[in-house]
PDBQT receptor file of N, H, CA, C and O in Angstrom, charges set to zero:
ATOM      1  N   UNK A   1       0.845  -1.186   0.064  1.00  0.00    +0.000 N 
ATOM      2  CA  UNK A   1       0.028  -0.029   0.088  1.00  0.00    +0.000 C 
ATOM      3  C   UNK A   1       1.035   1.170  -0.073  1.00  0.00    +0.000 C 
ATOM      4  O   UNK A   1       2.065   1.214   0.600  1.00  0.00    +0.000 OA
ATOM      5  N   UNK A   2       0.701   2.139  -0.986  1.00  0.00    +0.000 N 
ATOM      6  H   UNK A   2      -0.135   2.104  -1.532  1.00  0.00    +0.000 HD
ATOM      7  CA  UNK A   2       1.679   3.231  -1.043  1.00  0.00    +0.000 C 
ATOM      8  C   UNK A   2       0.948   4.562  -0.159  1.00  0.00    +0.000 C 
ATOM      9  O   UNK A   2      -0.252   4.682   0.083  1.00  0.00    +0.000 OA
ATOM     10  N   UNK A   3       1.819   5.301   0.147  1.00  0.00    +0.000 N 
ATOM     11  H   UNK A   3       2.795   5.203  -0.050  1.00  0.00    +0.000 HD
ATOM     12  CA  UNK A   3       1.449   6.643   1.045  1.00  0.00    +0.000 C 
ATOM     13  C   UNK A   3       0.318   7.303   0.277  1.00  0.00    +0.000 C 
ATOM     14  O   UNK A   3      -0.683   7.564   0.944  1.00  0.00    +0.000 OA
ATOM     15  N   UNK A   4       0.308   7.583  -0.872  1.00  0.00    +0.000 N 
ATOM     16  H   UNK A   4       1.121   7.371  -1.414  1.00  0.00    +0.000 HD
ATOM     17  CA  UNK A   4      -0.650   8.167  -1.528  1.00  0.00    +0.000 C 
ATOM     18  C   UNK A   4      -2.068   7.521  -1.650  1.00  0.00    +0.000 C 
ATOM     19  O   UNK A   4      -3.065   8.223  -1.815  1.00  0.00    +0.000 OA
ATOM     20  N   UNK A   5      -2.117   6.334  -1.574  1.00  0.00    +0.000 N 
ATOM     21  H   UNK A   5      -1.307   5.763  -1.439  1.00  0.00    +0.000 HD
ATOM     22  CA  UNK A   5      -3.362   5.688  -1.546  1.00  0.00    +0.000 C 
ATOM     23  C   UNK A   5      -3.808   5.616  -0.171  1.00  0.00    +0.000 C 
ATOM     24  O   UNK A   5      -5.020   5.533   0.030  1.00  0.00    +0.000 OA
ATOM     25  N   UNK A   6      -2.946   5.636   0.871  1.00  0.00    +0.000 N 
ATOM     26  H   UNK A   6      -1.962   5.702   0.707  1.00  0.00    +0.000 HD
ATOM     27  CA  UNK A   6      -3.423   5.905   2.324  1.00  0.00    +0.000 C 
ATOM     28  C   UNK A   6      -4.077   7.091   2.524  1.00  0.00    +0.000 C 
ATOM     29  O   UNK A   6      -5.234   7.081   2.944  1.00  0.00    +0.000 OA
ATOM     30  N   UNK A   7      -3.360   8.359   2.223  1.00  0.00    +0.000 N 
ATOM     31  H   UNK A   7      -2.420   8.367   1.882  1.00  0.00    +0.000 HD
ATOM     32  CA  UNK A   7      -3.851   9.546   2.112  1.00  0.00    +0.000 C 
ATOM     33  C   UNK A   7      -5.069   9.805   1.309  1.00  0.00    +0.000 C 
ATOM     34  O   UNK A   7      -5.908  10.501   1.882  1.00  0.00    +0.000 OA
ATOM     35  N   UNK A   8      -5.356   9.403   0.111  1.00  0.00    +0.000 N 
ATOM     36  H   UNK A   8      -4.675   8.838  -0.355  1.00  0.00    +0.000 HD
ATOM     37  CA  UNK A   8      -6.543   9.550  -0.559  1.00  0.00    +0.000 C 
ATOM     38  C   UNK A   8      -7.670   8.854  -0.158  1.00  0.00    +0.000 C 
ATOM     39  O   UNK A   8      -8.786   9.288  -0.445  1.00  0.00    +0.000 OA
ATOM     40  N   UNK A   9      -7.489   7.603   0.607  1.00  0.00    +0.000 N 
ATOM     41  H   UNK A   9      -6.583   7.251   0.840  1.00  0.00    +0.000 HD
ATOM     42  CA  UNK A   9      -8.598   6.962   1.233  1.00  0.00    +0.000 C 
ATOM     43  C   UNK A   9      -8.795   7.101   2.610  1.00  0.00    +0.000 C 
ATOM     44  O   UNK A   9      -9.504   6.309   3.231  1.00  0.00    +0.000 OA
ATOM     45  N   UNK A  10      -8.146   8.178   3.211  1.00  0.00    +0.000 N 
ATOM     46  H   UNK A  10      -7.571   8.822   2.707  1.00  0.00    +0.000 HD
ATOM     47  CA  UNK A  10      -8.103   8.436   4.688  1.00  0.00    +0.000 C 
ATOM     48  C   UNK A  10      -8.044   7.224   5.679  1.00  0.00    +0.000 C 
ATOM     49  O   UNK A  10      -8.713   7.138   6.709  1.00  0.00    +0.000 OA
ATOM     50  N   UNK A  11      -7.011   6.165   5.145  1.00  0.00    +0.000 N 
ATOM     51  H   UNK A  11      -6.468   6.235   4.309  1.00  0.00    +0.000 HD
ATOM     52  CA  UNK A  11      -6.936   4.844   5.717  1.00  0.00    +0.000 C 
ATOM     53  C   UNK A  11      -5.967   5.109   7.156  1.00  0.00    +0.000 C 
ATOM     54  O   UNK A  11      -4.770   5.360   7.018  1.00  0.00    +0.000 OA
ATOM     55  N   UNK A  12      -6.488   5.045   8.298  1.00  0.00    +0.000 N 
ATOM     56  H   UNK A  12      -7.461   4.841   8.410  1.00  0.00    +0.000 HD
ATOM     57  CA  UNK A  12      -5.805   4.921   9.494  1.00  0.00    +0.000 C 
ATOM     58  C   UNK A  12      -5.392   3.751  10.033  1.00  0.00    +0.000 C 
ATOM     59  O   UNK A  12      -4.762   3.777  11.090  1.00  0.00    +0.000 OA
ATOM     60  N   UNK A  13      -5.703   2.453   9.344  1.00  0.00    +0.000 N 
ATOM     61  H   UNK A  13      -6.214   2.432   8.485  1.00  0.00    +0.000 HD
ATOM     62  CA  UNK A  13      -5.674   1.292   9.718  1.00  0.00    +0.000 C 
ATOM     63  C   UNK A  13      -3.987   0.959  10.217  1.00  0.00    +0.000 C 
ATOM     64  O   UNK A  13      -3.852   0.212  11.186  1.00  0.00    +0.000 OA
ATOM     65  N   UNK A  14      -3.067   1.373   9.722  1.00  0.00    +0.000 N 
ATOM     66  H   UNK A  14      -3.178   1.980   8.935  1.00  0.00    +0.000 HD
ATOM     67  CA  UNK A  14      -1.681   1.205  10.243  1.00  0.00    +0.000 C 
ATOM     68  C   UNK A  14      -1.420   1.943  11.467  1.00  0.00    +0.000 C 
ATOM     69  O   UNK A  14      -0.670   1.568  12.367  1.00  0.00    +0.000 OA
ATOM     70  N   UNK A  15      -2.168   3.136  11.432  1.00  0.00    +0.000 N 
ATOM     71  H   UNK A  15      -2.778   3.440  10.701  1.00  0.00    +0.000 HD
ATOM     72  CA  UNK A  15      -1.889   4.037  12.811  1.00  0.00    +0.000 C 
ATOM     73  C   UNK A  15      -2.491   3.221  14.001  1.00  0.00    +0.000 C 
ATOM     74  O   UNK A  15      -1.986   3.031  15.108  1.00  0.00    +0.000 OA
ATOM     75  N   UNK A  16      -3.726   2.769  13.498  1.00  0.00    +0.000 N 
ATOM     76  H   UNK A  16      -4.136   2.923  12.599  1.00  0.00    +0.000 HD
ATOM     77  CA  UNK A  16      -4.591   2.123  14.699  1.00  0.00    +0.000 C 
ATOM     78  C   UNK A  16      -3.907   0.770  15.192  1.00  0.00    +0.000 C 
ATOM     79  O   UNK A  16      -3.883   0.420  16.372  1.00  0.00    +0.000 OA
ATOM     80  N   UNK A  17      -3.337   0.034  14.100  1.00  0.00    +0.000 N 
ATOM     81  H   UNK A  17      -3.356   0.318  13.141  1.00  0.00    +0.000 HD
ATOM     82  CA  UNK A  17      -2.448  -1.234  14.449  1.00  0.00    +0.000 C 
ATOM     83  C   UNK A  17      -1.223  -0.749  15.302  1.00  0.00    +0.000 C 
ATOM     84  O   UNK A  17      -0.996  -1.355  16.349  1.00  0.00    +0.000 OA
ATOM     85  N   UNK A  18      -0.584   0.080  15.011  1.00  0.00    +0.000 N 
ATOM     86  H   UNK A  18      -0.769   0.572  14.160  1.00  0.00    +0.000 HD
ATOM     87  CA  UNK A  18       0.345   0.669  15.710  1.00  0.00    +0.000 C 
ATOM     88  C   UNK A  18       0.142   1.023  17.229  1.00  0.00    +0.000 C 
ATOM     89  O   UNK A  18       0.948   0.659  18.084  1.00  0.00    +0.000 OA
ATOM     90  N   UNK A  19      -0.913   1.709  17.493  1.00  0.00    +0.000 N 
ATOM     91  H   UNK A  19      -1.569   2.006  16.798  1.00  0.00    +0.000 HD
ATOM     92  CA  UNK A  19      -1.381   2.022  18.547  1.00  0.00    +0.000 C 
ATOM     93  C   UNK A  19      -1.728   0.826  19.353  1.00  0.00    +0.000 C 
ATOM     94  O   UNK A  19      -1.323   0.836  20.516  1.00  0.00    +0.000 OA
ATOM     95  N   UNK A  20      -2.348  -0.119  18.980  1.00  0.00    +0.000 N 
ATOM     96  H   UNK A  20      -2.677  -0.128  18.036  1.00  0.00    +0.000 HD
ATOM     97  CA  UNK A  20      -2.939  -1.130  19.587  1.00  0.00    +0.000 C 
ATOM     98  C   UNK A  20      -1.634  -2.246  20.136  1.00  0.00    +0.000 C 
ATOM     99  O   UNK A  20      -1.619  -3.000  21.109  1.00  0.00    +0.000 OA
ATOM    100  N   UNK A  21      -0.696  -2.016  19.182  1.00  0.00    +0.000 N 
ATOM    101  H   UNK A  21      -0.708  -1.404  18.391  1.00  0.00    +0.000 HD
ATOM    102  CA  UNK A  21       0.404  -2.862  19.513  1.00  0.00    +0.000 C 
ATOM    103  C   UNK A  21       1.402  -2.565  20.755  1.00  0.00    +0.000 C 
ATOM    104  O   UNK A  21       2.346  -3.243  21.161  1.00  0.00    +0.000 OA
ATOM    105  N   UNK A  22       0.926  -1.420  21.195  1.00  0.00    +0.000 N 
ATOM    106  H   UNK A  22       0.159  -0.869  20.866  1.00  0.00    +0.000 HD
ATOM    107  CA  UNK A  22       1.747  -0.636  22.427  1.00  0.00    +0.000 C 
ATOM    108  C   UNK A  22       3.288  -0.598  22.099  1.00  0.00    +0.000 C 
ATOM    109  O   UNK A  22       4.181  -0.896  22.892  1.00  0.00    +0.000 OA
ATOM    110  N   UNK A  23       3.461  -0.152  20.703  1.00  0.00    +0.000 N 
ATOM    111  H   UNK A  23       2.736   0.090  20.059  1.00  0.00    +0.000 HD
ATOM    112  CA  UNK A  23       4.612   0.386  20.248  1.00  0.00    +0.000 C 
ATOM    113  C   UNK A  23       5.074   1.484  20.990  1.00  0.00    +0.000 C 
ATOM    114  O   UNK A  23       4.281   2.373  21.298  1.00  0.00    +0.000 OA
ATOM    115  N   UNK A  24       6.283   1.541  21.323  1.00  0.00    +0.000 N 
ATOM    116  H   UNK A  24       6.928   0.819  21.072  1.00  0.00    +0.000 HD
ATOM    117  CA  UNK A  24       6.814   2.734  22.382  1.00  0.00    +0.000 C 
ATOM    118  C   UNK A  24       7.254   3.928  21.312  1.00  0.00    +0.000 C 
ATOM    119  O   UNK A  24       7.490   5.022  21.825  1.00  0.00    +0.000 OA
ATOM    120  N   UNK A  25       7.382   3.816  19.910  1.00  0.00    +0.000 N 
ATOM    121  H   UNK A  25       7.191   2.927  19.493  1.00  0.00    +0.000 HD
ATOM    122  CA  UNK A  25       7.623   4.825  19.077  1.00  0.00    +0.000 C 
ATOM    123  C   UNK A  25       6.736   4.769  17.737  1.00  0.00    +0.000 C 
ATOM    124  O   UNK A  25       6.779   3.730  17.078  1.00  0.00    +0.000 OA
ATOM    125  N   UNK A  26       5.979   5.779  17.328  1.00  0.00    +0.000 N 
ATOM    126  H   UNK A  26       5.945   6.623  17.863  1.00  0.00    +0.000 HD
ATOM    127  CA  UNK A  26       5.275   5.824  16.165  1.00  0.00    +0.000 C 
ATOM    128  C   UNK A  26       5.669   6.897  15.408  1.00  0.00    +0.000 C 
ATOM    129  O   UNK A  26       5.500   8.058  15.780  1.00  0.00    +0.000 OA
ATOM    130  N   UNK A  27       6.201   6.575  14.331  1.00  0.00    +0.000 N 
ATOM    131  H   UNK A  27       6.337   5.632  14.029  1.00  0.00    +0.000 HD
ATOM    132  CA  UNK A  27       6.736   7.826  13.304  1.00  0.00    +0.000 C 
ATOM    133  C   UNK A  27       5.998   8.035  12.142  1.00  0.00    +0.000 C 
ATOM    134  O   UNK A  27       5.472   7.023  11.678  1.00  0.00    +0.000 OA
ATOM    135  N   UNK A  28       5.815   9.129  11.525  1.00  0.00    +0.000 N 
ATOM    136  H   UNK A  28       6.243   9.951  11.902  1.00  0.00    +0.000 HD
ATOM    137  CA  UNK A  28       4.860   9.505  10.612  1.00  0.00    +0.000 C 
ATOM    138  C   UNK A  28       5.452  10.819   9.860  1.00  0.00    +0.000 C 
ATOM    139  O   UNK A  28       6.036  11.721  10.461  1.00  0.00    +0.000 OA
ATOM    140  N   UNK A  29       5.237  10.798   8.582  1.00  0.00    +0.000 N 
ATOM    141  H   UNK A  29       4.763  10.065   8.094  1.00  0.00    +0.000 HD
ATOM    142  CA  UNK A  29       5.455  12.155   7.896  1.00  0.00    +0.000 C 
ATOM    143  C   UNK A  29       4.359  13.223   7.955  1.00  0.00    +0.000 C 
ATOM    144  O   UNK A  29       4.477  14.410   7.653  1.00  0.00    +0.000 OA
ATOM    145  N   UNK A  30       3.093  12.480   8.472  1.00  0.00    +0.000 N 
ATOM    146  H   UNK A  30       2.996  11.516   8.718  1.00  0.00    +0.000 HD
ATOM    147  CA  UNK A  30       2.013  13.394   8.159  1.00  0.00    +0.000 C 
ATOM    148  C   UNK A  30       1.148  13.761   9.596  1.00  0.00    +0.000 C 
ATOM    149  O   UNK A  30      -0.037  13.513   9.818  1.00  0.00    +0.000 OA
ATOM    150  N   UNK A  31       2.141  14.434  10.494  1.00  0.00    +0.000 N 
ATOM    151  H   UNK A  31       3.104  14.636  10.313  1.00  0.00    +0.000 HD
ATOM    152  CA  UNK A  31       1.672  14.814  11.677  1.00  0.00    +0.000 C 
ATOM    153  C   UNK A  31       1.012  16.165  11.385  1.00  0.00    +0.000 C 
ATOM    154  O   UNK A  31       0.316  16.628  12.289  1.00  0.00    +0.000 OA
ATOM    155  N   UNK A  32       1.133  16.861  10.251  1.00  0.00    +0.000 N 
ATOM    156  H   UNK A  32       1.698  16.485   9.516  1.00  0.00    +0.000 HD
ATOM    157  CA  UNK A  32       0.585  17.896   9.805  1.00  0.00    +0.000 C 
ATOM    158  C   UNK A  32       0.079  17.651   8.385  1.00  0.00    +0.000 C 
ATOM    159  O   UNK A  32       0.838  17.103   7.586  1.00  0.00    +0.000 OA
ATOM    160  N   UNK A  33      -1.258  18.049   7.982  1.00  0.00    +0.000 N 
ATOM    161  H   UNK A  33      -1.875  18.494   8.631  1.00  0.00    +0.000 HD
ATOM    162  CA  UNK A  33      -1.673  17.656   6.638  1.00  0.00    +0.000 C 
ATOM    163  C   UNK A  33      -0.677  17.994   5.391  1.00  0.00    +0.000 C 
ATOM    164  O   UNK A  33      -0.122  19.092   5.422  1.00  0.00    +0.000 OA
ATOM    165  N   UNK A  34      -0.493  17.377   4.617  1.00  0.00    +0.000 N 
ATOM    166  H   UNK A  34      -0.944  16.484   4.592  1.00  0.00    +0.000 HD
ATOM    167  CA  UNK A  34       0.658  17.662   3.576  1.00  0.00    +0.000 C 
ATOM    168  C   UNK A  34       0.044  18.693   2.728  1.00  0.00    +0.000 C 
ATOM    169  O   UNK A  34      -1.183  18.746   2.818  1.00  0.00    +0.000 OA
ATOM    170  N   UNK A  35       0.582  19.492   1.959  1.00  0.00    +0.000 N 
ATOM    171  H   UNK A  35       1.578  19.450   1.886  1.00  0.00    +0.000 HD
ATOM    172  CA  UNK A  35       0.192  20.478   1.112  1.00  0.00    +0.000 C 
ATOM    173  C   UNK A  35       0.495  20.206  -0.323  1.00  0.00    +0.000 C 
ATOM    174  O   UNK A  35       0.231  21.019  -1.209  1.00  0.00    +0.000 OA
ATOM    175  N   UNK A  36       1.121  18.914  -0.563  1.00  0.00    +0.000 N 
ATOM    176  H   UNK A  36       1.336  18.253   0.156  1.00  0.00    +0.000 HD
ATOM    177  CA  UNK A  36       1.485  18.575  -1.947  1.00  0.00    +0.000 C 
ATOM    178  C   UNK A  36       0.089  17.914  -2.595  1.00  0.00    +0.000 C 
ATOM    179  O   UNK A  36      -0.041  17.817  -3.816  1.00  0.00    +0.000 OA
ATOM    180  N   UNK A  37      -0.909  17.485  -1.687  1.00  0.00    +0.000 N 
ATOM    181  H   UNK A  37      -0.803  17.564  -0.695  1.00  0.00    +0.000 HD
ATOM    182  CA  UNK A  37      -2.188  16.983  -2.252  1.00  0.00    +0.000 C 
ATOM    183  C   UNK A  37      -3.358  17.705  -1.785  1.00  0.00    +0.000 C 
ATOM    184  O   UNK A  37      -3.192  18.598  -0.954  1.00  0.00    +0.000 OA
ATOM    185  N   UNK A  38      -4.544  17.426  -2.223  1.00  0.00    +0.000 N 
ATOM    186  H   UNK A  38      -4.679  16.700  -2.898  1.00  0.00    +0.000 HD
ATOM    187  CA  UNK A  38      -5.695  18.038  -1.592  1.00  0.00    +0.000 C 
ATOM    188  C   UNK A  38      -6.373  17.504  -0.646  1.00  0.00    +0.000 C 
ATOM    189  O   UNK A  38      -7.534  17.870  -0.458  1.00  0.00    +0.000 OA
ATOM    190  N   UNK A  39      -5.713  16.419   0.230  1.00  0.00    +0.000 N 
ATOM    191  H   UNK A  39      -4.770  16.123   0.077  1.00  0.00    +0.000 HD
ATOM    192  CA  UNK A  39      -6.514  15.759   0.999  1.00  0.00    +0.000 C 
ATOM    193  C   UNK A  39      -5.845  16.058   2.469  1.00  0.00    +0.000 C 
ATOM    194  O   UNK A  39      -4.634  16.228   2.611  1.00  0.00    +0.000 OA
ATOM    195  N   UNK A  40      -6.625  16.092   3.352  1.00  0.00    +0.000 N 
ATOM    196  H   UNK A  40      -7.609  15.953   3.237  1.00  0.00    +0.000 HD
ATOM    197  CA  UNK A  40      -6.488  16.550   4.691  1.00  0.00    +0.000 C 
ATOM    198  C   UNK A  40      -5.881  15.401   5.655  1.00  0.00    +0.000 C 
ATOM    199  O   UNK A  40      -5.885  15.695   6.850  1.00  0.00    +0.000 OA
ATOM    200  N   UNK A  41      -5.448  14.348   5.366  1.00  0.00    +0.000 N 
ATOM    201  H   UNK A  41      -5.444  14.108   4.395  1.00  0.00    +0.000 HD
ATOM    202  CA  UNK A  41      -4.757  13.354   6.007  1.00  0.00    +0.000 C 
ATOM    203  C   UNK A  41      -3.765  13.719   7.088  1.00  0.00    +0.000 C 
ATOM    204  O   UNK A  41      -2.770  14.390   6.814  1.00  0.00    +0.000 OA
ATOM    205  N   UNK A  42      -4.018  13.289   8.308  1.00  0.00    +0.000 N 
ATOM    206  H   UNK A  42      -4.827  12.745   8.530  1.00  0.00    +0.000 HD
ATOM    207  CA  UNK A  42      -3.101  13.795   9.346  1.00  0.00    +0.000 C 
ATOM    208  C   UNK A  42      -3.142  12.765  10.566  1.00  0.00    +0.000 C 
ATOM    209  O   UNK A  42      -4.216  12.340  10.991  1.00  0.00    +0.000 OA
ATOM    210  N   UNK A  43      -1.908  12.387  11.106  1.00  0.00    +0.000 N 
ATOM    211  H   UNK A  43      -1.035  12.732  10.760  1.00  0.00    +0.000 HD
ATOM    212  CA  UNK A  43      -1.909  11.317  12.007  1.00  0.00    +0.000 C 
ATOM    213  C   UNK A  43      -1.824  11.948  13.377  1.00  0.00    +0.000 C 
ATOM    214  O   UNK A  43      -0.836  12.666  13.538  1.00  0.00    +0.000 OA
ATOM    215  N   UNK A  44      -2.588  11.840  14.318  1.00  0.00    +0.000 N 
ATOM    216  H   UNK A  44      -3.390  11.257  14.188  1.00  0.00    +0.000 HD
ATOM    217  CA  UNK A  44      -2.382  12.461  15.659  1.00  0.00    +0.000 C 
ATOM    218  C   UNK A  44      -3.128  11.726  16.832  1.00  0.00    +0.000 C 
ATOM    219  O   UNK A  44      -4.126  11.080  16.509  1.00  0.00    +0.000 OA
ATOM    220  N   UNK A  45      -2.798  11.746  18.024  1.00  0.00    +0.000 N 
ATOM    221  H   UNK A  45      -1.988  12.271  18.286  1.00  0.00    +0.000 HD
ATOM    222  CA  UNK A  45      -3.595  11.033  19.028  1.00  0.00    +0.000 C 
ATOM    223  C   UNK A  45      -4.849  11.816  19.423  1.00  0.00    +0.000 C 
ATOM    224  O   UNK A  45      -5.119  12.865  18.838  1.00  0.00    +0.000 OA
ATOM    225  N   UNK A  46      -5.496  11.409  20.244  1.00  0.00    +0.000 N 
ATOM    226  H   UNK A  46      -5.276  10.557  20.719  1.00  0.00    +0.000 HD
ATOM    227  CA  UNK A  46      -6.750  12.007  20.820  1.00  0.00    +0.000 C 
ATOM    228  C   UNK A  46      -6.636  13.314  21.009  1.00  0.00    +0.000 C 
ATOM    229  O   UNK A  46      -5.694  13.541  21.769  1.00  0.00    +0.000 OA
ATOM    230  N   UNK A  47      -7.291  14.471  20.580  1.00  0.00    +0.000 N 
ATOM    231  H   UNK A  47      -8.056  14.287  19.963  1.00  0.00    +0.000 HD
ATOM    232  CA  UNK A  47      -7.244  15.836  21.215  1.00  0.00    +0.000 C 
ATOM    233  C   UNK A  47      -6.130  16.533  20.372  1.00  0.00    +0.000 C 
ATOM    234  O   UNK A  47      -5.580  17.542  20.813  1.00  0.00    +0.000 OA
ATOM    235  N   UNK A  48      -5.773  15.960  19.072  1.00  0.00    +0.000 N 
ATOM    236  H   UNK A  48      -6.220  15.141  18.714  1.00  0.00    +0.000 HD
ATOM    237  CA  UNK A  48      -4.727  16.450  18.353  1.00  0.00    +0.000 C 
ATOM    238  C   UNK A  48      -3.240  16.658  19.149  1.00  0.00    +0.000 C 
ATOM    239  O   UNK A  48      -2.453  17.599  19.040  1.00  0.00    +0.000 OA
ATOM    240  N   UNK A  49      -3.156  15.597  19.880  1.00  0.00    +0.000 N 
ATOM    241  H   UNK A  49      -3.795  14.834  19.969  1.00  0.00    +0.000 HD
ATOM    242  CA  UNK A  49      -1.728  15.431  20.378  1.00  0.00    +0.000 C 
ATOM    243  C   UNK A  49      -0.899  14.624  19.707  1.00  0.00    +0.000 C 
ATOM    244  O   UNK A  49      -1.323  13.652  19.082  1.00  0.00    +0.000 OA
ATOM    245  N   UNK A  50       0.570  14.996  19.779  1.00  0.00    +0.000 N 
ATOM    246  H   UNK A  50       0.914  15.786  20.287  1.00  0.00    +0.000 HD
ATOM    247  CA  UNK A  50       1.524  14.183  18.999  1.00  0.00    +0.000 C 
ATOM    248  C   UNK A  50       2.232  13.353  20.089  1.00  0.00    +0.000 C 
ATOM    249  O   UNK A  50       3.339  12.895  19.806  1.00  0.00    +0.000 OA
ATOM    250  N   UNK A  51       1.813  13.161  21.059  1.00  0.00    +0.000 N 
ATOM    251  H   UNK A  51       0.914  13.533  21.289  1.00  0.00    +0.000 HD
ATOM    252  CA  UNK A  51       2.523  12.285  22.049  1.00  0.00    +0.000 C 
ATOM    253  C   UNK A  51       1.496  11.783  23.045  1.00  0.00    +0.000 C 
ATOM    254  O   UNK A  51       0.602  12.534  23.434  1.00  0.00    +0.000 OA
ATOM    255  N   UNK A  52       1.590  10.654  23.426  1.00  0.00    +0.000 N 
ATOM    256  H   UNK A  52       2.316  10.043  23.110  1.00  0.00    +0.000 HD
ATOM    257  CA  UNK A  52       0.872  10.041  24.240  1.00  0.00    +0.000 C 
ATOM    258  C   UNK A  52       1.571   9.301  25.471  1.00  0.00    +0.000 C 
ATOM    259  O   UNK A  52       2.039   8.176  25.298  1.00  0.00    +0.000 OA
ATOM    260  N   UNK A  53       1.634   9.853  26.561  1.00  0.00    +0.000 N 
ATOM    261  H   UNK A  53       1.254  10.767  26.702  1.00  0.00    +0.000 HD
ATOM    262  CA  UNK A  53       2.185   9.282  27.621  1.00  0.00    +0.000 C 
ATOM    263  C   UNK A  53       1.627   8.664  28.762  1.00  0.00    +0.000 C 
ATOM    264  O   UNK A  53       0.844   9.238  29.518  1.00  0.00    +0.000 OA
ATOM    265  N   UNK A  54       2.077   7.332  28.916  1.00  0.00    +0.000 N 
ATOM    266  H   UNK A  54       2.714   6.866  28.302  1.00  0.00    +0.000 HD
ATOM    267  CA  UNK A  54       1.321   6.401  29.726  1.00  0.00    +0.000 C 
ATOM    268  C   UNK A  54       1.842   6.279  31.062  1.00  0.00    +0.000 C 
ATOM    269  O   UNK A  54       2.909   5.707  31.283  1.00  0.00    +0.000 OA
ATOM    270  N   UNK A  55       1.014   6.879  32.105  1.00  0.00    +0.000 N 
ATOM    271  H   UNK A  55       0.147   7.344  31.925  1.00  0.00    +0.000 HD
ATOM    272  CA  UNK A  55       1.518   6.599  33.294  1.00  0.00    +0.000 C 
ATOM    273  C   UNK A  55       1.163   5.239  34.249  1.00  0.00    +0.000 C 
ATOM    274  O   UNK A  55       1.705   5.096  35.345  1.00  0.00    +0.000 OA
TER     275      UNK A  55
Protein backbone atom coordinates (compact mmCIF):
# COMPACT_ATOMS: atom_id res chain seq x y z
CA UNK A 1 0.00 0.00 0.00
CA UNK A 2 1.53 3.31 -1.03
CA UNK A 3 1.44 6.52 1.01
CA UNK A 4 -0.69 8.33 -1.57
CA UNK A 5 -3.26 5.52 -1.47
CA UNK A 6 -3.42 5.79 2.32
CA UNK A 7 -3.83 9.57 2.11
CA UNK A 8 -6.49 9.46 -0.60
CA UNK A 9 -8.54 6.82 1.19
CA UNK A 10 -8.10 8.35 4.67
CA UNK A 11 -6.93 4.93 5.83
CA UNK A 12 -5.82 4.98 9.47
CA UNK A 13 -5.49 1.19 9.71
CA UNK A 14 -1.70 1.17 10.14
CA UNK A 15 -1.84 3.91 12.77
CA UNK A 16 -4.55 2.06 14.70
CA UNK A 17 -2.54 -1.17 14.54
CA UNK A 18 0.59 0.62 15.77
CA UNK A 19 -1.34 2.07 18.73
CA UNK A 20 -2.86 -1.32 19.54
CA UNK A 21 0.56 -2.97 19.48
CA UNK A 22 1.79 -0.84 22.41
CA UNK A 23 4.65 0.41 20.26
CA UNK A 24 6.95 2.74 22.17
CA UNK A 25 7.53 4.95 19.11
CA UNK A 26 5.25 5.66 16.16
CA UNK A 27 6.77 7.75 13.38
CA UNK A 28 4.94 9.53 10.56
CA UNK A 29 5.48 12.15 7.89
CA UNK A 30 1.87 13.26 8.28
CA UNK A 31 1.71 14.88 11.72
CA UNK A 32 0.44 17.91 9.81
CA UNK A 33 -1.65 17.67 6.63
CA UNK A 34 0.46 17.62 3.49
CA UNK A 35 0.19 20.57 1.10
CA UNK A 36 1.28 18.45 -1.87
CA UNK A 37 -2.18 16.96 -2.27
CA UNK A 38 -5.72 18.23 -1.76
CA UNK A 39 -6.35 15.71 1.03
CA UNK A 40 -6.30 16.52 4.74
CA UNK A 41 -4.85 13.23 6.01
CA UNK A 42 -3.15 13.76 9.35
CA UNK A 43 -2.01 11.36 12.08
CA UNK A 44 -2.37 12.41 15.71
CA UNK A 45 -3.53 11.04 19.02
CA UNK A 46 -6.76 11.99 20.76
CA UNK A 47 -7.13 15.76 21.11
CA UNK A 48 -4.66 16.43 18.24
CA UNK A 49 -1.73 15.51 20.49
CA UNK A 50 1.55 14.32 19.03
CA UNK A 51 2.52 12.32 22.06
CA UNK A 52 0.79 9.95 24.40
CA UNK A 53 2.42 9.41 27.76
CA UNK A 54 1.19 6.44 29.72
CA UNK A 55 1.65 6.71 33.48
